[in-house]
C-alpha positions as CSV (number, residue, x, y, z in Angstrom):
1,M,-0.1,0.0,-0.1
2,K,2.8,2.4,0.8
3,K,4.4,1.8,-2.6
4,L,1.1,2.5,-4.3
5,V,0.7,5.8,-2.5
6,I,4.1,7.0,-3.2
7,T,3.7,6.0,-7.0
8,M,0.6,7.9,-7.1
9,F,2.2,11.0,-5.4
10,V,5.1,11.0,-7.9
11,A,2.6,10.6,-10.7
12,T,0.7,13.6,-9.6
13,L,4.0,15.6,-9.3
14,S,5.0,14.6,-12.7
15,L,1.4,15.6,-14.2
16,G,1.7,18.9,-12.3
17,A,5.1,19.5,-14.0
18,L,3.6,19.4,-17.3
19,A,1.1,22.3,-16.7
20,G,2.5,25.1,-19.0
21,D,1.5,28.7,-19.6
22,P,-0.6,28.8,-23.0
23,V,-0.4,32.4,-23.3
24,A,3.4,32.1,-23.2
25,G,3.1,29.0,-25.4
26,K,1.3,31.3,-27.9
27,A,3.8,33.8,-28.0
28,K,6.7,31.1,-28.5
29,S,4.7,29.5,-31.1
30,M,5.5,31.8,-33.9
31,T,8.6,30.1,-35.1
32,C,6.3,26.8,-35.2
33,A,3.6,28.4,-37.3
34,G,5.8,28.2,-40.5
35,C,5.3,24.7,-40.9
36,H,2.4,23.7,-38.5
37,G,0.1,26.6,-39.2
38,A,-0.8,29.7,-37.2
39,A,-3.6,27.8,-35.2
40,G,-1.7,24.3,-35.1
41,I,-3.3,23.0,-38.4
42,S,-0.7,22.4,-41.1
43,N,-1.4,23.1,-44.6
44,N,1.2,20.3,-45.8
45,G,0.7,16.7,-45.3
46,M,4.4,16.4,-44.5
47,W,4.0,18.2,-41.2
48,P,1.7,17.1,-38.5
49,N,-1.3,19.2,-37.0
50,L,-0.4,20.1,-33.3
51,A,-4.0,21.5,-32.3
52,G,-5.6,19.3,-29.9
53,Q,-2.9,16.8,-29.3
54,K,-2.3,15.6,-25.6
55,E,-0.2,17.9,-23.8
56,A,2.0,15.2,-22.4
57,Y,2.6,13.7,-25.9
58,L,3.7,17.0,-27.3
59,A,5.9,17.7,-24.5
60,S,7.6,14.4,-24.5
61,Q,8.0,14.6,-28.4
62,L,9.6,18.1,-28.2
63,K,12.0,16.9,-25.4
64,M,13.1,13.9,-27.4
65,F,13.8,16.1,-30.4
66,R,15.7,18.5,-28.3
67,D,17.5,15.8,-26.5
68,G,18.7,13.9,-29.6
69,K,16.6,10.8,-28.7
70,R,14.2,11.5,-31.9
71,N,15.9,12.8,-35.0
72,N,14.5,14.9,-37.7
73,P,16.9,17.7,-39.2
74,M,14.4,20.4,-38.7
75,M,12.7,19.6,-35.5
76,S,16.2,18.8,-33.8
77,A,17.5,22.4,-34.7
78,M,14.2,24.0,-33.9
79,S,14.0,22.5,-30.5
80,K,17.6,22.6,-29.5
81,G,17.2,26.2,-27.6
82,L,13.9,25.1,-25.9
83,S,14.1,25.1,-22.2
84,D,11.6,22.7,-20.4
85,A,9.6,25.7,-19.4
86,D,9.3,26.7,-23.4
87,I,8.4,23.0,-24.0
88,A,5.7,22.9,-21.3
89,N,4.2,26.2,-22.4
90,L,4.0,25.3,-26.1
91,A,2.4,21.9,-25.1
92,A,-0.3,23.7,-23.1
93,Y,-1.0,26.1,-25.9
94,Y,-1.3,23.6,-28.6
95,A,-3.3,20.9,-26.5
96,G,-5.7,23.9,-26.0
97,L,-6.4,24.3,-29.4
98,K,-9.1,22.6,-31.3
């Protein structure tokens, strides 16, 4: 039982760490708009729509690009300078779009 409580506590802390600021994310998203569209809907089938994606998914993908665990020449370069806060904010912004 103690392990379950600790696991649930850690999971709750992890979810809280994802909570970004969508307003800051929108401001940061201007560089993303060229490929992913101003409202997170891409006009090109080569680039995915970001609007409405799950916040945790968006954050994990950006972190993987930034940290070299996922490789794409464009996304790896674009995400290199993003902080964890930037990523959380971008994820919150795009997750909130429909």
